[in-house]
C-alpha positions as CSV (number, residue, x, y, z in Angstrom):
1,M,-12.5,-14.4,-10.8
2,N,-9.5,-14.9,-13.1
3,T,-8.4,-11.9,-15.2
4,L,-9.0,-12.4,-18.9
5,R,-7.0,-10.5,-21.5
6,H,-6.0,-10.3,-25.1
7,G,-4.5,-13.7,-26.3
8,D,-6.4,-15.9,-23.9
9,R,-8.4,-18.9,-25.1
10,S,-10.8,-20.6,-22.8
11,Q,-14.3,-21.4,-21.8
12,A,-14.2,-18.4,-19.5
13,V,-13.6,-16.2,-22.6
14,R,-16.5,-17.8,-24.3
15,I,-18.7,-16.9,-21.3
16,L,-17.4,-13.4,-21.4
17,Q,-18.2,-13.0,-25.1
18,T,-21.7,-14.3,-24.5
19,N,-22.2,-11.9,-21.7
20,L,-20.9,-9.0,-23.8
21,N,-23.3,-10.0,-26.5
22,K,-26.2,-9.6,-24.0
23,H,-25.0,-5.9,-23.6
24,G,-25.0,-5.2,-27.3
25,A,-21.8,-6.7,-28.6
26,K,-21.9,-8.9,-31.7
27,L,-19.1,-11.3,-31.1
28,N,-18.6,-14.8,-32.3
29,A,-18.4,-16.7,-29.0
30,D,-15.4,-18.8,-30.0
31,G,-13.5,-18.5,-26.7
32,A,-10.6,-16.5,-28.3
33,Y,-9.8,-13.1,-26.7
34,G,-8.8,-11.3,-29.9
35,D,-9.0,-7.7,-31.1
36,L,-12.8,-7.7,-31.5
37,T,-13.3,-9.0,-28.0
38,E,-10.9,-6.5,-26.5
39,D,-12.8,-3.7,-28.3
40,A,-16.1,-5.0,-27.0
41,V,-14.7,-5.1,-23.4
42,R,-13.5,-1.5,-23.8
43,A,-16.9,-0.4,-25.1
44,Y,-18.7,-2.1,-22.2
45,Q,-16.2,-0.6,-19.7
46,L,-16.8,2.9,-21.2
47,K,-20.5,2.5,-21.0
48,A,-20.3,1.2,-17.4
49,G,-17.9,4.0,-16.4
50,L,-15.2,1.5,-15.5
51,V,-11.5,1.9,-16.3
52,T,-11.4,1.4,-20.1
53,D,-8.3,-0.8,-20.4
54,G,-9.7,-3.7,-22.4
55,V,-8.9,-6.2,-19.7
56,A,-11.7,-8.2,-18.2
57,G,-10.7,-8.4,-14.5
58,S,-12.9,-9.0,-11.4
59,K,-14.5,-5.6,-11.6
60,T,-15.5,-5.8,-15.3
61,L,-16.7,-9.5,-14.9
62,G,-18.5,-8.5,-11.7
63,S,-20.2,-5.6,-13.4
64,L,-21.3,-7.8,-16.3
65,A,-22.9,-10.1,-13.7
66,G,-24.9,-7.2,-12.3
67,G,-22.5,-6.2,-9.5
68,D,-22.5,-2.8,-7.8
69,C,-19.9,-0.5,-9.4
70,R,-20.5,2.6,-7.3
71,R,-17.3,2.4,-5.2
72,L,-15.0,1.3,-8.1
73,L,-12.4,3.4,-9.9
74,K,-13.8,5.3,-12.8
75,N,-12.3,5.9,-16.2
76,H,-12.7,9.7,-15.8
77,D,-10.5,9.4,-12.6
78,L,-7.6,8.3,-14.9
79,V,-8.3,10.9,-17.5
80,N,-8.3,13.6,-14.8
81,A,-5.0,12.2,-13.3
82,A,-3.3,12.3,-16.7
83,Q,-4.2,16.0,-17.0
84,R,-3.0,16.7,-13.4
85,L,0.3,14.9,-13.9
86,D,0.8,16.2,-17.4
87,V,1.4,12.7,-18.8
88,P,-0.1,10.6,-21.6
89,L,-3.2,8.7,-20.6
90,A,-1.4,5.4,-21.4
91,C,1.0,6.2,-18.5
92,V,-1.8,6.4,-16.1
93,Y,-3.3,3.2,-17.4
94,A,0.1,1.5,-16.9
95,V,0.7,2.7,-13.3
96,N,-2.9,1.9,-12.4
97,E,-2.8,-1.6,-13.7
98,V,0.7,-2.5,-12.5
99,E,0.9,-0.7,-9.1
100,S,-2.7,-1.3,-8.0
101,N,-3.4,-4.5,-6.0
102,G,-6.5,-4.8,-8.2
103,K,-9.2,-4.2,-5.5
104,G,-9.4,-1.4,-3.0
105,F,-12.0,-3.1,-0.7
106,L,-12.6,-6.5,0.9
107,D,-15.8,-8.4,0.4
108,N,-17.0,-7.1,3.7
109,G,-16.8,-3.5,2.4
110,K,-13.7,-2.5,4.4
111,P,-10.7,-1.0,2.7
112,V,-7.8,-3.3,2.0
113,I,-5.1,-2.7,4.5
114,L,-1.8,-4.1,5.8
115,F,-0.9,-3.3,9.4
116,E,2.9,-2.8,10.0
117,R,3.8,-3.4,13.6
118,H,7.4,-2.1,13.1
119,I,5.9,1.2,11.8
120,M,3.7,1.3,14.9
121,Y,6.8,1.0,17.1
122,R,8.5,3.8,15.1
123,Q,5.5,6.1,15.3
124,L,5.1,5.6,19.0
125,A,8.7,6.4,19.5
126,T,8.5,9.6,17.3
127,S,8.3,13.0,19.0
128,R,5.1,14.8,18.0
129,H,4.9,17.8,20.3
130,K,7.4,20.3,21.6
131,G,8.8,19.1,24.8
132,D,8.5,15.4,24.0
133,D,11.3,13.4,25.5
134,P,12.6,11.0,22.9
135,A,14.2,8.6,25.4
136,Q,10.9,8.4,27.3
137,L,8.9,7.8,24.1
138,K,11.3,5.0,23.1
139,Q,11.1,3.4,26.6
140,H,7.3,3.5,26.3
141,A,7.4,1.9,22.9
142,D,9.7,-0.8,24.2
143,E,7.4,-1.5,27.1
144,L,4.4,-1.8,24.7
145,A,6.5,-4.1,22.4
146,A,7.2,-6.4,25.4
147,L,3.4,-6.5,26.2
148,N,2.0,-6.6,22.6
149,P,4.8,-8.0,20.3
150,A,2.2,-8.8,17.5
151,I,1.1,-5.2,17.4
152,V,4.2,-3.2,18.5
153,N,7.6,-4.6,17.4
154,P,10.9,-3.2,16.2
155,K,10.8,-5.9,13.5
156,P,8.2,-6.3,10.7
157,G,6.0,-9.4,10.5
158,G,2.9,-10.8,12.2
159,Y,0.7,-10.3,9.1
160,A,-2.6,-12.0,9.2
161,G,-4.0,-10.9,5.8
162,G,-7.5,-10.0,4.7
163,S,-10.1,-8.8,7.2
164,A,-7.8,-10.1,10.1
165,E,-5.6,-7.1,9.4
166,H,-8.5,-4.9,10.6
167,Q,-8.5,-6.8,13.8
168,R,-4.8,-6.1,14.3
169,L,-5.4,-2.4,13.5
170,G,-8.3,-2.4,16.0
171,H,-6.0,-3.6,18.8
172,A,-3.4,-1.0,17.8
173,R,-6.0,1.8,17.9
174,L,-6.7,1.0,21.5
175,I,-3.1,1.8,22.2
176,D,-2.8,5.0,20.1
177,D,-5.3,5.9,17.4
178,N,-3.0,8.2,15.4
179,A,0.0,5.9,15.5
180,A,-2.2,2.9,14.5
181,L,-3.8,4.5,11.5
182,E,-0.4,5.9,10.4
183,S,1.0,2.3,10.6
184,A,-1.3,0.7,8.0
185,S,-1.1,0.8,4.3
186,W,-4.4,1.6,2.7
187,G,-6.5,0.8,-0.4
188,A,-5.7,-0.4,-3.8
189,F,-2.3,1.4,-3.9
190,Q,-1.3,0.6,-0.3
191,I,-0.4,4.2,0.6
192,M,1.0,4.3,4.2
193,G,-1.1,6.3,6.6
194,F,2.0,8.3,7.9
195,H,2.1,10.1,4.6
196,W,-1.2,11.9,5.4
197,Q,0.3,15.4,6.0
198,R,2.7,15.3,3.0
199,L,-0.3,14.4,0.8
200,G,-2.4,17.3,2.0
201,Y,-4.9,15.7,4.3
202,A,-6.1,17.5,7.4
203,S,-5.4,14.6,9.7
204,V,-4.7,10.8,9.5
205,Q,-8.4,10.3,10.3
206,A,-9.3,12.4,7.3
207,F,-7.0,10.3,5.2
208,V,-8.5,7.1,6.4
209,A,-12.1,8.4,5.8
210,A,-11.1,9.1,2.2
211,M,-9.5,5.6,1.8
212,S,-12.7,4.1,3.2
213,A,-15.0,6.0,0.8
214,D,-14.2,4.6,-2.7
215,E,-11.5,3.6,-5.1
216,S,-11.6,7.0,-6.7
217,Q,-10.4,8.5,-3.4
218,Q,-7.7,5.8,-3.1
219,F,-6.5,6.6,-6.6
220,D,-6.5,10.4,-5.7
221,A,-4.1,9.6,-2.8
222,F,-1.8,7.7,-5.3
223,V,-1.8,10.7,-7.6
224,R,-1.0,13.0,-4.7
225,F,1.8,10.6,-3.8
226,I,3.3,11.0,-7.3
227,E,2.8,14.8,-7.2
228,A,4.5,15.1,-3.8
229,D,7.7,13.3,-5.0
230,P,9.4,15.3,-7.8
231,A,11.8,12.5,-8.8
232,L,8.9,10.0,-9.1
233,H,6.8,12.5,-11.1
234,K,9.8,13.3,-13.4
235,A,10.4,9.6,-14.0
236,L,6.7,9.1,-15.0
237,K,6.7,12.1,-17.3
238,A,9.8,10.8,-19.1
239,R,8.5,7.2,-19.1
240,K,11.6,6.0,-17.4
241,W,10.0,2.9,-16.1
242,T,13.0,1.5,-14.3
243,D,13.4,4.7,-12.3
244,F,9.7,4.9,-11.5
245,A,9.5,1.3,-10.4
246,K,12.7,1.6,-8.3
247,L,11.4,4.8,-6.5
248,Y,7.9,3.5,-5.9
249,N,8.6,-0.2,-5.1
250,G,12.1,-0.1,-3.7
251,P,14.6,-2.9,-4.2
252,D,11.9,-5.5,-5.0
253,Y,11.0,-3.8,-8.3
254,Q,13.5,-6.0,-10.2
255,R,12.4,-9.3,-8.7
256,N,8.8,-8.6,-9.5
257,L,9.6,-7.1,-13.0
258,Y,7.6,-4.0,-12.2
259,D,9.6,-1.9,-14.7
260,I,9.0,-4.4,-17.5
261,K,5.3,-4.7,-16.7
262,L,4.9,-0.9,-16.8
263,Q,6.6,-0.7,-20.2
264,R,4.5,-3.5,-21.7
265,T,1.3,-2.1,-20.3
266,F,2.1,1.4,-21.6
267,E,2.7,-0.1,-25.0
268,R,-0.6,-2.0,-24.9
269,H,-2.5,1.3,-25.1
270,P,-1.3,2.7,-28.4
271,D,-4.5,4.8,-28.8
272,C,-3.4,6.8,-25.7
273,N,0.3,7.1,-26.4
274,C,1.9,10.4,-27.2
275,G,5.2,9.4,-28.8
276,Q,7.4,6.4,-28.1
277,A,8.3,5.2,-24.6
278,V,11.6,6.5,-23.4
279,E,14.0,4.4,-21.2
280,A,17.2,5.3,-19.6
């Protein structure tokens, strides 16, 4: 499903307007996504418990079509996060919309993941217990890399995408369960498993159980990630979008215009803003 937003004009918008009217809206189904349509989308999202951003993405369109919303991110998750992080709600809307991959789960119900074979290599070569021999661990990782280069490798790559990433993870778990789970990024915000301890989870298995539960748990991990990084949290509180994007996305932030997208999305939620955006 294509995402529909303010300014769009299409037959898909006309269908959206017709469906919103079935849920109590009183729109002229003219195919133009204007202020009234955006307001109607927000009203429906609020009623359905969805993120109230006025954008008709796959979750809103699916809900209008009768889809199951139980595992989807809820608007109160964003409200609670704004309070936890002590930032305007518009900031949370912005980072959710821009930094999320949109969906936290595949159509088969499994969480979205990306398995990183070079992280698997690194985790296998990392000392975990007192008395571990680093040279021996590296030798073992090198041996496994020679036998299973698609799963253990000093270099990134080998991505299969979609549900096939779970097959790669499954093979890795047969080698070492902890290292494998730590070597995948999880959920809508693609949080790496090796962050589990820093984010306050009891084990990597507990982290994965949370990521497999629902998008609310995935978003909670994202909020924990911000809380655990003082520089990232400070950038968000100051609305220094370039700093935030650079810290969260790394060098690719500029190529993908993450900072500009964050700024524009923040400004699109004036009802939530507390003052003007600040930029370094």
